[in-house]
C-alpha positions in Angstrom: 1.9 30.4 -60.1 5.6 30.9 -59.6 8.1 32.1 -62.2 11.4 30.4 -63.0 13.4 33.2 -61.4 11.7 32.5 -58.1 12.9 28.9 -58.0 16.6 29.7 -57.1 18.0 29.3 -60.7 20.8 31.7 -61.8 20.0 34.7 -63.9 22.0 33.2 -66.8 19.9 30.0 -66.9 16.6 31.9 -66.4 17.4 34.1 -69.4 18.1 31.1 -71.6 14.8 29.6 -70.6 13.0 32.9 -71.4 14.6 33.0 -74.8 13.2 29.6 -75.5 9.7 30.9 -74.7 9.1 29.3 -71.3 7.5 31.7 -68.9 6.1 29.6 -66.0 7.2 26.2 -64.6 5.0 23.1 -64.7 3.9 21.7 -61.3 6.7 19.2 -61.1 9.3 21.8 -62.1 8.0 24.2 -59.5 8.2 21.6 -56.8 11.3 19.6 -57.8 13.8 22.3 -58.9 14.2 24.0 -55.4 14.7 20.6 -53.8 17.3 19.4 -56.3 19.2 22.7 -56.3 20.3 21.7 -52.7 22.6 19.2 -54.4 23.0 17.0 -51.3 20.1 14.5 -51.3 18.6 11.6 -53.1 15.2 12.2 -54.8 12.3 10.2 -56.2 9.9 12.1 -58.5 6.7 10.3 -59.6 4.9 12.0 -62.4 3.3 11.1 -65.7 5.1 11.5 -69.0 4.8 14.9 -70.7 4.8 16.8 -67.5 8.2 18.5 -68.0 10.4 16.1 -66.1 13.5 16.8 -68.3 13.6 20.4 -67.2 12.7 19.4 -63.6 16.0 17.5 -63.3 17.9 19.1 -66.2 17.9 22.7 -64.9 19.3 21.9 -61.4 21.8 19.6 -63.0 23.1 22.4 -65.2 23.4 24.7 -62.1 25.3 22.1 -60.1 27.8 20.9 -62.7 31.1 22.8 -62.9 31.7 23.6 -66.6 35.4 24.5 -65.8 36.0 21.0 -64.5 36.3 18.6 -67.6 35.7 15.4 -65.5 32.4 13.6 -65.9 30.2 14.8 -63.1 26.7 13.8 -64.1 25.1 10.8 -65.7 21.6 10.6 -67.1 20.3 7.1 -68.0 17.3 6.7 -70.2 15.6 3.6 -71.6 15.7 4.3 -75.4 17.8 6.0 -78.0 15.0 8.4 -78.8 14.6 9.6 -75.3 18.3 10.0 -74.6 18.6 12.1 -77.8 15.6 14.2 -76.7 17.1 14.8 -73.2 20.4 15.8 -74.7 18.8 18.3 -77.1 16.8 19.8 -74.3 19.9 20.2 -72.1 21.9 21.8 -74.9 19.0 24.2 -75.5 18.9 25.2 -71.8 22.7 25.6 -71.6 23.2 27.5 -74.8 25.2 30.2 -72.9 27.5 27.7 -71.2 30.5 27.8 -73.5 32.7 25.2 -71.8 30.0 22.6 -71.1 30.1 19.4 -73.1 27.2 17.0 -73.2 27.6 13.6 -74.9 25.0 11.1 -75.8 25.8 7.4 -76.1 23.4 4.8 -77.3 23.2 1.5 -79.3 22.6 1.3 -83.0 25.1 4.1 -83.8 28.9 4.1 -84.3 30.6 3.2 -81.0 33.9 4.5 -82.3 32.4 8.0 -82.8 30.9 8.0 -79.3 34.3 6.9 -77.8 36.0 9.8 -79.5 33.4 12.3 -78.1 33.7 10.9 -74.6 37.5 11.0 -74.6 37.4 14.7 -75.5 35.7 15.3 -72.2 32.1 15.3 -71.1 30.8 16.9 -67.9 27.4 15.3 -68.6 26.8 11.9 -70.2 23.3 10.9 -71.4 23.2 7.1 -72.0 21.1 4.1 -72.7 22.0 1.2 -70.3 23.3 -1.3 -72.9 25.7 1.1 -74.6 27.0 2.5 -71.3 27.9 -1.0 -70.2 29.8 -1.5 -73.4 31.8 1.7 -72.8 32.5 0.7 -69.2 33.8 -2.7 -70.3 36.1 -0.9 -72.7 37.2 1.4 -69.9 36.2 4.4 -71.9 33.9 6.0 -69.4 35.1 6.8 -65.9 32.3 7.0 -63.3 34.5 7.5 -60.3 34.0 11.3 -60.5 30.2 11.1 -60.8 28.3 13.3 -58.4 24.8 13.0 -59.8 22.9 10.2 -61.5 19.5 10.6 -63.0 17.4 7.6 -63.8 14.7 8.8 -66.2 11.6 6.7 -66.9 12.9 4.1 -64.4 9.8 1.9 -64.7 10.2 1.7 -68.4 13.9 0.7 -68.1 13.0 -2.1 -65.8 10.1 -3.3 -67.9 12.5 -3.5 -70.8 14.8 -5.8 -68.9 17.6 -3.4 -67.9 17.7 -4.2 -64.2 21.0 -6.1 -64.3 22.6 -3.3 -66.4 21.3 -0.6 -63.9 22.7 -2.7 -61.0 26.1 -3.0 -62.7 26.3 0.7 -63.5 25.3 1.9 -60.1 27.7 -0.5 -58.3 30.6 1.2 -60.1 29.8 4.8 -58.9 30.9 6.6 -55.7 28.9 6.0 -52.6 28.5 9.7 -51.9 26.8 10.4 -55.2 23.2 11.8 -55.4 20.6 9.6 -57.2 17.6 11.3 -58.8 14.9 8.8 -59.9 12.0 9.8 -62.1 9.2 7.4 -62.9 5.6 7.4 -64.0 4.8 4.5 -61.7 6.4 2.9 -58.7 6.3 -0.9 -59.1 8.2 -3.2 -56.8 11.3 -3.3 -59.0 11.7 0.5 -58.9 11.1 0.5 -55.2 14.0 -2.0 -54.9 16.3 0.4 -56.8 15.5 3.2 -54.4 16.1 0.9 -51.4 19.4 -0.5 -52.6 21.1 2.6 -54.0 19.5 5.6 -52.3 19.7 7.1 -48.8 16.4 8.3 -47.4 15.3 9.8 -50.7 12.9 12.7 -50.6 9.8 11.7 -52.6 7.6 13.9 -54.6 4.4 12.6 -56.1 2.4 14.7 -58.6 -1.2 13.6 -58.3 -2.2 10.3 -56.9 -0.1 7.2 -57.8 -1.2 5.5 -61.0 -3.9 8.2 -61.5 -2.7 9.1 -64.9 -2.8 12.4 -66.8 -6.0 14.3 -66.1 -6.0 15.7 -69.6 -6.4 12.3 -71.2 -9.9 11.4 -72.3 -10.1 7.6 -71.9 -12.5 6.0 -74.4 -13.4 2.5 -75.6 -15.5 0.8 -78.3 -16.7 -2.8 -78.4 -16.4 -4.7 -81.7 -15.7 -8.2 -82.9 -12.0 -9.0 -83.1 -12.4 -9.4 -86.9 -13.7 -5.8 -87.1 -10.9 -4.1 -85.2 -9.1 -2.8 -88.3 -12.4 -1.7 -89.9 -13.2 0.2 -86.7 -9.7 1.9 -86.7 -10.3 3.0 -90.3 -13.6 4.6 -89.5 -12.2 6.5 -86.6 -9.3 7.8 -88.7 -11.7 8.7 -91.6 -14.0 10.4 -89.1 -11.1 12.4 -87.5 -9.3 14.2 -90.4 -6.8 15.9 -88.1 -5.8 12.8 -86.2 -2.1 12.5 -85.4 -1.6 9.4 -83.4 0.1 6.2 -82.2 -1.5 2.9 -82.8 -0.4 0.2 -80.3 -0.3 -3.5 -81.1 0.8 -6.5 -79.0 3.2 -8.2 -81.5 5.6 -7.2 -84.2 3.6 -9.2 -86.7 0.4 -7.3 -85.9 2.3 -4.0 -86.0 3.7 -4.7 -89.5 0.4 -6.0 -90.9 -1.7 -3.1 -89.7 0.8 -0.6 -90.9 0.9 -2.3 -94.3 -2.9 -2.3 -94.5 -3.1 1.4 -93.6 -0.5 2.2 -96.3 -2.3 0.1 -98.9 -5.6 1.9 -98.0 -4.0 5.3 -98.7 -3.1 6.5 -95.2 0.3 8.1 -94.2 1.4 5.4 -91.8 4.4 3.3 -90.9 5.5 0.7 -88.4 8.0 0.9 -85.5 9.1 -2.4 -83.9 12.1 -4.3 -82.8 12.9 -6.0 -86.1 13.8 -2.6 -87.7 17.4 -1.5 -87.9 18.5 1.7 -86.1 18.6 3.4 -89.4 15.1 2.4 -90.2 13.9 3.4 -86.7 15.5 6.8 -87.2 13.8 7.3 -90.6 10.4 6.4 -89.2 10.7 8.6 -86.2 12.0 11.5 -88.3 8.9 11.2 -90.5 6.6 11.0 -87.6 8.1 14.0 -85.8 7.9 16.0 -89.0 4.2 14.9 -89.4 4.9 13.3 -92.7 3.3 10.3 -91.1 -0.2 10.7 -89.7 -0.2 7.3 -87.9 2.7 5.5 -86.2 1.9 1.8 -85.6 4.1 0.5 -82.8 4.8 -2.2 -80.2 5.1 -1.3 -76.5 8.8 -1.8 -76.4 9.6 0.1 -79.6 7.5 3.1 -78.6 9.1 3.6 -75.1 10.6 7.0 -74.7 8.8 8.5 -77.7 8.6 12.2 -77.1 6.6 13.8 -79.9 4.5 16.9 -79.3 0.9 17.4 -80.3 -0.1 13.7 -80.5 -3.9 13.8 -80.5 -4.8 10.1 -80.2 -3.4 6.9 -78.8 -5.2 3.8 -80.1 -5.0 0.4 -78.4 -5.7 -2.4 -80.8 -5.8 -4.7 -77.8 -5.5 -4.1 -74.0 -2.0 -4.6 -72.5 -1.5 -7.2 -69.8 0.2 -4.8 -67.4 -1.2 -1.6 -66.0 2.1 0.2 -66.5 2.0 -0.6 -70.2 -1.4 1.2 -70.5 -0.1 4.2 -68.5 2.9 4.5 -70.8 0.9 4.0 -74.0 -1.7 6.7 -73.1 1.0 9.0 -71.9 2.2 9.6 -75.5 -0.7 12.1 -75.8 -1.9 15.1 -73.7 1.7 16.3 -73.1 2.7 19.7 -71.9 -0.8 20.6 -70.6 -2.7 19.7 -73.8 -5.7 17.5 -74.2 -5.6 14.0 -75.8 -7.7 10.9 -76.4 -6.8 7.3 -75.5 -9.1 5.0 -77.5 -9.2 1.3 -76.8 -10.7 -0.9 -79.5 -11.8 -4.0 -77.6 -13.8 -7.2 -77.9 -16.2 -8.3 -75.3 -13.6 -10.5 -73.6 -11.5 -7.4 -72.9 -14.2 -5.5 -71.0 -13.0 -6.8 -67.7 -9.5 -5.5 -68.4 -10.9 -2.0 -69.1 -12.8 -2.1 -65.8 -9.6 -3.1 -63.9 -7.7 -0.2 -65.4 -10.6 2.2 -64.5 -10.3 1.2 -60.9 -6.5 1.5 -60.9 -6.4 4.9 -62.6 -9.5 6.2 -60.8 -10.7 7.4 -64.2 -14.0 6.6 -65.9 -13.7 5.3 -69.4 -16.3 6.6 -71.8 -17.9 4.2 -74.2 -18.2 5.7 -77.7 -19.7 4.3 -80.8 -18.0 3.4 -84.0 -19.2 6.0 -86.5 -21.7 5.0 -89.1 -20.9 5.2 -92.8 -23.2 8.3 -93.1 -21.5 10.0 -90.2 -18.0 9.5 -91.7 -19.1 10.8 -95.1 -20.7 13.9 -93.5 -17.6 14.7 -91.4 -15.2 14.2 -94.3 -17.3 16.5 -96.5 -17.4 19.2 -93.8 -13.7 18.9 -93.3 -13.1 19.4 -97.0 -15.4 22.4 -97.0 -13.6 23.9 -94.0 -10.2 23.3 -95.7 -11.4 25.2 -98.8 -12.8 28.0 -96.7 -9.5 28.5 -94.8 -7.1 28.0 -97.7 -4.8 31.0 -98.4 -5.2 32.3 -101.9 -2.1 33.6 -103.7 -3.7 36.3 -105.7 -0.6 37.3 -107.7 0.2 33.8 -108.9 -3.3 32.6 -109.8 -4.9 35.8 -111.3 -3.4 35.1 -114.8 -5.0 31.7 -114.9 -8.4 32.6 -113.8 -9.9 34.0 -117.0 -9.6 30.6 -118.7 -11.0 28.9 -115.7 -14.0 31.2 -115.6 -14.6 30.6 -119.3 -14.5 26.8 -118.8 -17.1 27.0 -116.0 -19.4 29.6 -117.5 -22.3 27.3 -118.1 -22.4 26.0 -114.5 -24.3 27.5 -111.7 -22.6 28.2 -108.3 -24.5 25.2 -106.9 -23.3 22.9 -109.7 -19.7 24.0 -109.2 -19.9 23.3 -105.5 -21.4 19.8 -106.1 -18.9 18.8 -108.7 -16.0 20.2 -106.7 -17.0 18.3 -103.6 -17.6 15.1 -105.5 -14.0 15.0 -106.9 -12.7 14.0 -103.4 -15.9 12.7 -101.9 -17.1 10.1 -104.4 -14.7 7.4 -103.2 -15.9 7.7 -99.6 -19.5 7.6 -100.7 -18.8 4.4 -102.6 -16.9 2.8 -99.8 -19.4 3.6 -97.1 -22.6 3.2 -99.1 -23.5 -0.1 -97.5 -21.3 0.0 -94.4 -22.7 -2.2 -91.6 -22.8 -1.3 -87.9 -19.6 -2.5 -86.2 -20.7 -1.9 -82.7 -21.3 -4.8 -80.3 -23.2 -5.0 -77.1 -21.2 -5.3 -73.8 -23.6 -7.9 -72.5 -22.0 -11.3 -72.0 -23.8 -14.3 -73.4 -23.3 -18.0 -73.2 -23.2 -18.4 -76.9 -19.7 -18.1 -78.3 -18.6 -18.2 -81.9 -15.1 -18.8 -83.2 -15.1 -15.2 -84.4 -15.7 -14.0 -80.8 -12.5 -15.5 -79.5 -10.3 -15.3 -82.6 -7.1 -13.3 -82.0 -6.8 -10.6 -84.6 -4.1 -12.4 -86.6 -3.7 -15.7 -84.8 -5.0 -18.8 -83.1 -5.2 -19.7 -79.4 -3.4 -22.9 -78.3 -3.7 -24.9 -75.0 -0.6 -26.5 -73.5 -0.6 -28.8 -70.5 2.2 -27.1 -68.6 2.3 -24.0 -66.4 3.4 -22.5 -63.1 3.3 -25.8 -61.3 6.0 -27.0 -63.6 8.3 -24.2 -62.5 7.7 -22.2 -65.7 7.5 -18.4 -66.1 6.4 -16.6 -69.3 10.0 -16.3 -70.5 10.8 -20.0 -70.1 7.5 -21.1 -71.6 8.3 -18.8 -74.6 11.7 -20.4 -74.9 10.1 -23.9 -74.8 7.6 -23.0 -77.6 10.4 -21.4 -79.7 12.8 -24.3 -79.2 10.6 -27.2 -79.9 8.1 -25.4 -82.2 11.1 -24.3 -84.4 9.5 -20.9 -84.9 10.5 -17.3 -84.5 9.3 -15.8 -81.3 7.7 -12.8 -83.2 4.9 -15.1 -84.4 3.9 -15.7 -80.8 1.3 -13.4 -79.3 -0.1 -13.3 -75.8 1.0 -16.0 -73.3 -1.6 -16.7 -70.5 0.3 -18.7 -67.9 -1.8 -20.6 -65.4 -1.1 -23.0 -62.6 -1.4 -26.4 -64.3 -1.7 -25.4 -67.9 -1.3 -22.3 -70.2 -2.6 -20.7 -73.4 -0.6 -19.0 -76.0 -1.5 -17.2 -79.3 0.1 -18.1 -82.6 0.1 -16.4 -86.0 -2.2 -18.2 -88.4 -0.4 -20.7 -90.6 2.2 -22.0 -88.1 -0.1 -23.9 -85.8 0.2 -27.2 -87.7 3.9 -26.9 -87.7 4.1 -26.3 -84.0 1.7 -29.2 -83.2 3.8 -31.6 -85.3 7.1 -30.5 -83.8 5.9 -31.0 -80.3 5.1 -34.7 -80.9 7.2 -36.7 -78.5 8.3 -33.8 -76.4 8.5 -34.5 -72.6 8.9 -32.2 -69.7 10.5 -34.1 -66.7 9.1 -37.4 -67.9 5.6 -36.2 -68.8 4.4 -35.8 -72.4 3.7 -32.2 -73.4 0.3 -31.9 -75.1 -0.9 -29.1 -77.3 -4.5 -28.5 -78.3 -6.1 -25.8 -80.5 -8.9 -24.2 -78.5 -12.3 -22.8 -79.4 -14.3 -20.4 -77.1 -17.0 -22.7 -76.0 -14.6 -25.6 -75.5 -12.3 -23.4 -73.4 -15.1 -21.9 -71.4 -16.6 -25.2 -70.3 -13.5 -27.3 -70.0 -11.2 -24.9 -68.2 -12.4 -25.8 -64.7 -12.3 -29.5 -65.4 -8.7 -29.2 -66.6 -7.7 -27.2 -63.6 -9.2 -29.9 -61.2 -7.5 -32.7 -63.1 -4.0 -31.1 -63.4 -4.0 -29.7 -59.9 -3.9 -33.3 -58.5 -0.3 -33.7 -59.9 2.7 -33.0 -57.7 4.1 -29.6 -58.1 7.6 -30.9 -58.9 10.7 -28.8 -58.8 10.9 -25.0 -59.5 14.1 -25.2 -61.5 12.6 -24.5 -65.0 11.9 -26.6 -68.0 15.5 -27.3 -68.9 16.2 -29.5 -65.8 15.6 -32.8 -67.5 18.5 -32.5 -70.0 18.9 -31.0 -73.4 17.1 -31.5 -76.6 17.7 -34.8 -78.5 16.6 -34.3 -82.1 17.7 -37.9 -83.0 15.1 -39.6 -80.7 11.4 -39.9 -81.1 11.0 -38.8 -77.5 12.5 -35.5 -76.8 13.0 -34.6 -73.1 13.5 -31.5 -71.2 
């Protein structure tokens, strides 16, 4: 194992690292730092989150930037406010001895006026989110003509969040002779295109096999009914007293509901999703980082870039549609060489998705069982006993109170005291789990379906007779549902886009409204039809529908708006 002083870093920087307690570099730091210190090449680094990527690009950046030159020389672009702040904090820690170096962070949700003032004072390094940087470029506050180095951190996340156009706009305004360093957990087609368009023969470094994932993550799953997912989550939390984790949900609605249920049930939890203000996000993240919160319930987008140490568990309340989403979710745990657990709480219909991810990651998922009520009670009691055994006694403060305590307990035996003491905390668990049923379900598929088997955790599944053959994509179908259904998009769950038709999930309580509002809607002269599905109906009619609708002409590929705008005054409404 090499040391930092063997990688080509200056003595000043090595000493700063040592004072921070870092002795040996991580694998990506050991490989990347000597390459990047050359300062004359483009670079692609593929590594999972939590492997030390910030230091891998940050230390060479600090060596190559001239602190005596007040011009902006380096730009680091990150997908979220949280990650950009974390990067800045790390760079400032590494460069504590650099007295003339100025690092400025710019991101949305904070005062743009304050950020403008800081940038105008001079910043050799700017760390930015794409949207806020575009704002500053349009205001001609930031000058990128002097940029020598650009770092794209978590590039796959940025593109998944829809920042491709912003990235293109930013990179197109920078000098041609700059060096681009791209770091990503995965290498999807969009990231490959960035490398092709803006980099010159980049040197590529892959830590581990692509899409292999962090070896320190133990991937587990349990199989339960959809209706029992929250109960299963509660049991695992109760059975794991020291859990410190992130719970992922598909929609904002699910995220908020589960967080509210957890809080109501006495857990230290809170939600993180796109409907929160920046001030609210900051408050939640501060509580989570300080471990005031035990559980953070989040959507995929809201949780991107979260960099919190010592997360023990990542819980998936449903499996994501994209492999990259699972990789990023599970990457919140097992950081900096530590172990972690990624637990998927799935129904039988999600087993196939687990198997797909297994093949892609080349990692075997372990099936575990939801703890029984007795197991939970036993573990809670043992945890309580361990806590008592390890508690530090303040002899000086408590001694004066003990005589009265001894007097009060004089008629009780040691065994009685232990029983009564344990029962104070323990009785409520015994009461709750006394008649707890088994939540585990068999993985075997059957031909008998019930409504409960296919019921989305908080919503219903709706059939619509339009799909890819109508020139639709998920985004345009979402717009169609929102426009004509007259609903907020946050009540829409998973969209399953097929060739001649599609399915989408709706929060319970809005289905009737959407059905009514779609009456008379036409897509290029054809009536749009919605239908509430049930599992057996969907199973046995899907092939029939596919055969029927596939006989239609494919039509144009221009999207659903080609037929004209919405006419709320006519019975027939055409797109």
